C-alpha positions in Angstrom: -9.9 32.1 0.6 -6.9 30.4 -0.1 -5.5 33.0 2.4 -8.2 31.8 5.3 -7.8 28.5 4.9 -4.0 28.8 5.4 -4.6 31.1 8.8 -7.0 28.0 10.0 -4.8 25.6 9.5 -1.9 27.3 11.7 -4.2 27.8 14.4 -5.1 24.8 14.2 -1.6 23.2 13.9 -0.5 25.6 17.0 -2.5 23.5 19.1 -1.4 20.5 17.7 2.5 21.0 17.4 4.8 22.8 20.1 6.3 24.0 17.1 5.0 25.4 13.5 8.7 26.1 11.0 7.8 26.6 6.9 10.1 25.6 4.8 10.3 28.6 3.0 12.2 30.1 6.0 15.3 27.7 4.8 15.1 29.0 1.2 13.0 26.6 -0.4 11.8 27.6 -3.9 8.5 25.2 -4.7 8.5 25.9 -8.0 9.1 23.0 -9.4 12.3 24.3 -11.5 14.9 24.9 -8.7 16.4 21.5 -6.7 15.1 22.5 -2.9 16.9 19.3 -1.6 19.5 21.8 0.7 16.3 23.5 2.0 14.9 20.4 3.5 18.7 18.9 5.1 19.5 22.4 6.5 15.5 22.6 8.0 15.7 18.9 8.9 19.6 19.7 11.0 18.0 22.9 12.3 14.9 21.7 14.0 16.8 18.7 14.9 19.7 20.6 17.0 17.2 22.9 18.4 14.2 20.7 19.1 14.7 17.2 19.0 17.7 17.1 21.6 15.1 18.8 24.5 12.6 16.0 22.6 10.0 18.6 21.4 7.6 18.0 18.5 8.0 20.2 15.3 5.8 20.5 12.5 7.8 20.9 9.0 4.9 23.5 7.3 5.3 23.2 3.2 3.2 25.8 1.5 1.4 25.5 -1.4 4.1 24.5 -4.6 6.0 21.8 -6.2 9.0 20.8 -4.1 11.6 19.3 -6.4 14.0 16.6 -4.4 17.4 14.7 -5.5 17.5 12.9 -2.0 15.3 11.4 0.2 13.8 14.0 3.6 14.6 12.0 6.2 12.7 13.2 9.4 12.9 11.6 13.2 10.4 10.8 16.0 9.9 14.6 16.6 9.4 15.8 13.2 6.2 15.9 11.4 5.1 17.6 8.1 2.3 18.8 6.9 1.5 20.7 3.3 -1.1 23.1 2.5 -3.5 20.8 0.9 -2.6 17.5 -1.6 -3.6 18.8 -4.6 -1.6 21.9 -4.4 1.3 20.8 -1.8 4.0 18.3 -3.5 7.4 16.8 -3.1 8.6 15.4 -6.7 11.7 13.3 -6.6 13.9 13.9 -10.0 15.9 10.5 -9.5 15.2 7.2 -10.6 17.4 5.9 -7.6 16.0 7.5 -4.4 12.7 7.8 -2.0 11.2 10.4 -1.2 10.8 10.8 2.1 12.6 8.2 5.0 10.7 7.7 8.8 13.9 7.0 11.1 13.4 4.0 13.3 12.6 4.7 16.6 12.3 1.7 19.0 12.9 4.1 22.6 9.7 3.4 24.6 10.4 6.6 26.4 10.0 8.4 23.0 7.3 6.5 21.0 4.8 7.0 23.8 4.9 11.0 23.3 3.1 11.2 20.1 2.9 10.5 16.7 4.6 11.3 13.8 2.1 13.2 10.7 2.5 13.0 7.3 -0.5 15.4 6.2 -1.8 16.8 2.7 0.9 15.9 0.5 1.8 14.4 -3.1 5.1 12.6 -3.5 5.5 12.3 -7.0 8.3 9.6 -8.1 10.3 10.1 -11.9 7.9 7.5 -13.5 4.7 10.2 -12.4 4.3 11.2 -16.6 4.5 8.4 -18.2 1.8 8.3 -20.7 1.0 4.5 -19.9 1.2 2.7 -16.9 0.0 -0.3 -18.3 2.7 -1.2 -20.9 6.3 -3.0 -19.8 8.6 -0.3 -17.6 11.6 -2.0 -18.6 13.2 -0.6 -15.0 16.9 -0.9 -14.4 17.4 -4.0 -11.6 19.5 -1.4 -10.0 16.8 0.9 -9.2 16.0 -1.0 -5.8 14.9 2.6 -3.5 12.6 4.2 -6.2 10.1 4.2 -3.0 7.8 7.1 -2.0 7.8 6.8 1.8 9.9 4.3 3.8 8.3 4.2 7.2 9.9 2.6 10.2 9.4 2.6 14.0 6.3 3.0 15.7 3.4 5.5 16.1 2.4 7.2 12.8 -0.2 8.6 11.5 -0.6 9.1 7.2 -3.7 11.1 5.7 -4.5 12.5 3.1 -1.5 12.2 0.8 -1.2 10.8 -2.7 1.9 8.7 -4.1 2.4 8.2 -7.7 5.1 7.2 -10.0 7.7 5.1 -7.4 9.4 1.8 -9.6 9.2 0.0 -6.5 6.4 0.9 -3.7 4.6 3.3 -3.1 4.8 2.9 0.5 6.7 0.7 2.5 6.0 0.3 6.5 8.9 -1.8 7.9 9.6 -2.8 11.3 6.8 -0.7 11.8 4.0 -0.7 14.8 1.0 1.4 15.3 1.1 3.1 11.4 -2.1 4.6 10.3 -3.1 5.6 6.9 -6.4 7.2 6.0 -8.2 8.9 2.8 -5.0 8.0 0.9 -4.4 7.9 -3.1 -1.9 5.0 -3.9 -1.8 5.2 -8.1 0.7 4.2 -10.6 3.8 2.5 -8.3 5.7 -1.2 -8.6 3.2 -2.7 -5.3 1.5 0.1 -3.7 2.0 -0.5 -0.2 4.5 -3.1 1.4 4.5 -4.4 4.6 7.3 -6.3 5.9 9.7 -7.1 7.9 7.4 -8.1 11.0 4.8 -5.1 10.9 2.2 -5.2 12.7 -0.9 -2.9 13.8 -1.2 -1.2 10.2 -4.8 0.1 9.8 -5.4 1.4 6.0 -9.0 2.6 5.7 -10.8 4.9 3.7 -8.0 4.7 0.7 -7.9 4.5 -3.2 -5.0 1.9 -4.5 -5.3 2.0 -7.9 -3.1 0.8 -11.3 -0.1 -0.6 -9.4 1.4 -3.5 -10.0 0.7 -4.9 -7.3 -2.1 -3.3 -4.3 -1.0 -4.6 -1.1 2.0 -6.7 -0.5 1.9 -8.4 3.4 5.0 -10.2 3.7 8.3 -10.7 6.4 5.9 -12.4 9.2 3.8 -9.6 9.2 0.9 -9.9 11.9 -2.6 -8.5 13.2 -2.9 -5.9 10.5 -6.2 -4.4 9.2 -6.9 -3.2 5.3 -10.7 -2.1 5.6 -13.2 0.0 3.7 -10.8 0.9 0.5 -10.8 0.8 -3.1 -8.9 -1.4 -4.4 -8.9 -1.1 -8.0 -7.2 -2.2 -11.6 -3.7 -3.0 -10.3 -2.2 -4.1 -13.3 0.4 -1.3 -14.4 4.0 -2.9 -16.1 6.6 -2.2 -13.6 6.3 -6.1 -12.7 5.8 -8.8 -15.3 3.0 -10.3 -15.9 2.7 -14.5 -15.1 2.0 -16.0 -18.7 1.6 -19.4 -17.0 -2.2 -20.9 -16.6 -1.8 -21.1 -12.1 0.0 -17.8 -12.1 2.3 -19.3 -9.3 4.8 -16.0 -9.5 2.9 -13.6 -6.6 5.7 -10.7 -7.3 4.0 -10.3 -11.0 1.5 -7.7 -12.0 -2.0 -8.1 -11.8 -2.3 -8.7 -8.2 -4.9 -6.8 -5.9 -3.6 -8.0 -2.2 -0.9 -10.8 -1.8 0.1 -12.3 1.8 3.2 -14.3 1.8 4.5 -15.5 5.1 2.4 -13.7 7.0 -0.4 -14.0 10.0 -3.9 -12.8 11.8 -4.7 -10.0 9.1 -7.9 -8.8 8.3 -9.0 -7.5 5.2 -12.8 -6.9 5.4 -15.4 -4.2 3.7 -13.2 -3.3 0.7 -13.9 -2.8 -3.3 -12.3 -4.9 -5.9 -12.1 -4.7 -9.4 -10.1 -5.9 -12.4 -7.4 -7.9 -11.5 -5.9 -11.3 -12.5 -6.0 -12.5 -9.1 -8.0 -10.9 -6.2 -6.6 -12.1 -3.1 -3.5 -14.7 -3.2 -2.4 -16.5 0.2 1.1 -18.0 0.6 2.4 -19.9 3.3 0.2 -17.8 5.6 -2.1 -18.6 8.2 -4.9 -17.3 10.1 -6.3 -14.4 8.4 -9.6 -13.6 7.8 -11.2 -12.4 3.8 -14.7 -11.4 4.9 -17.5 -9.2 4.2 -15.3 -7.7 0.8 -17.3 -6.8 -2.6 -15.5 -8.4 -5.9 -16.6 -6.9 -9.3 -15.6 -9.0 -11.8 -15.8 -7.5 -15.1 -13.5 -9.8 -17.2 -12.3 -6.2 -18.5 -8.4 -6.5 -17.8 -5.7 -6.0 -19.6 -5.3 -9.2 -20.9 -8.6 -10.5 -21.4 -8.2 -14.0 -22.1 -7.4 -13.9 -18.3 -10.6 -14.5 -16.0 -9.9 -13.2 -12.7 -9.2 -15.6 -9.6 -10.9 -14.7 -7.1 -8.9 -16.2 -4.0 -5.4 -18.2 -4.4 -4.1 -20.4 -1.9 -0.3 -21.7 -1.8 2.3 -23.3 0.1 1.7 -24.4 3.3 -1.6 -22.2 4.3 -4.0 -23.4 7.2 -6.8 -21.7 8.9 -7.5 -19.0 6.5 -10.9 -18.3 6.0 -12.7 -16.4 3.0 -16.0 -15.8 3.8 -19.5 -13.8 3.9 -17.4 -12.2 0.5 -20.0 -10.9 -2.5 -18.7 -11.5 -6.3 -21.0 -10.5 -8.9 -19.9 -10.7 -12.5 -20.5 -8.6 -15.3 -20.4 -10.9 -18.2 -22.5 -15.1 -17.8 -19.5 -16.5 -19.2 -17.1 -15.0 -16.4 -17.0 -17.1 -13.4 -17.2 -15.0 -10.7 -15.8 -17.4 -7.7 -13.1 -18.8 -9.5 -10.4 -20.0 -7.1 -6.8 -21.6 -7.3 -5.1 -23.8 -5.5 -1.4 -25.0 -5.6 -1.0 -28.9 -6.6 -2.0 -31.5 -4.6 -1.4 -30.2 -1.2 -3.4 -30.0 2.0 -5.8 -27.2 1.8 -8.3 -28.9 4.1 -7.4 -26.6 7.5 -8.7 -23.5 5.1 -12.4 -22.2 4.3 -13.7 -21.1 1.4 -18.0 -19.9 1.6 -18.9 -18.5 -1.8 -22.7 -18.9 -1.0 -24.6 -22.4 -1.7 -24.9 -21.9 -5.3 -21.3 -21.3 -5.9 -20.0 -23.5 -3.1 -21.2 -26.2 -5.2 -20.2 -25.6 -8.3 -16.8 -24.8 -6.7 -16.6 -28.4 -5.3 -16.8 -29.7 -8.4 -14.2 -27.3 -10.2 -11.5 -28.3 -7.4 -12.4 -31.8 -7.5 -11.4 -32.2 -11.6 -7.9 -33.6 -12.3 -6.8 -34.4 -9.3 -5.1 -37.1 -7.8 -5.7 -38.8 -4.4 -3.8 -36.8 -1.8 -5.4 -33.7 -2.7 -7.6 -32.4 0.1 -10.0 -29.6 -0.6 -10.3 -26.3 1.7 -13.5 -26.6 4.0 -16.2 -25.8 1.6 -19.9 -25.7 3.2 -22.9 -27.0 1.6 
């Protein structure tokens, strides 16, 4: 059966790519013991010389196996990389301060409109993928700044059916990138699951699971018009980032956060499932973001049970953000399913929070407690 699946994959790929090249042609072992870095370097250099120079697309194919690397694989716009099957094709990084894969910047329009890069059917494992308890403080050295699974620059990338696990900085970094599609991905046990930064736009994350990172998704750096839809976002409480032990939870780069929107605009968060976070959605210095039609399971059973889960948090100069038509269900009567935290004594009146008639009445009462006359609450419908 395995042979038939491989043949089918190769037949399909013939029609998708101009050329398929097997990494084992370059001496890769894929045995989980040998360092296959040189094989990948030689393959990429050879492909660039023979095909990229002619603007011809190539797929670098990885049969099932565990490919151990000590330096990142660096691909240009003309090279895609696909495995045989996500659970059996593994790229494992053995160095603590290294990316697994970097997709180079590609802003030349004569190149970018000539197709997408594909990254498919591969598991990327970082050096922390084997830690026994990801929720304990990991005490990562400050010099470790490059522990990232995928670093994506440029335009038009499709990332499908992958798993990224065990990177202390970020599972996936999307930097100055446009038109990045992520579908059916499993992002687990990383510092930040997915970082969208440096004015990235048109990122489409869908049908994926983002779980057990310190932070699930962080959108920042004036990134705009990104779409986070139809995903499972759960239990992002890993110990790579420190816990914010203050009552106001002002430290956005602390663990226990599902989605952070920090200095970003016009992003849409819709139809996702959230469970077990200190803060589900935090928005700071951001505008025109829409958070709607999501489902929040508020269990009260986080790693630190003394922290009731905060549904929304607004901080800084944030305007025209809308939280509406979301459903929050508490598993215990003692848990407030619609808990909201706001920055101290700022004007939030140009934001809208609608938790439903019953929730809105309680929210109005709660937000006005112990506030001085300068405080202006978000719009809360009756």
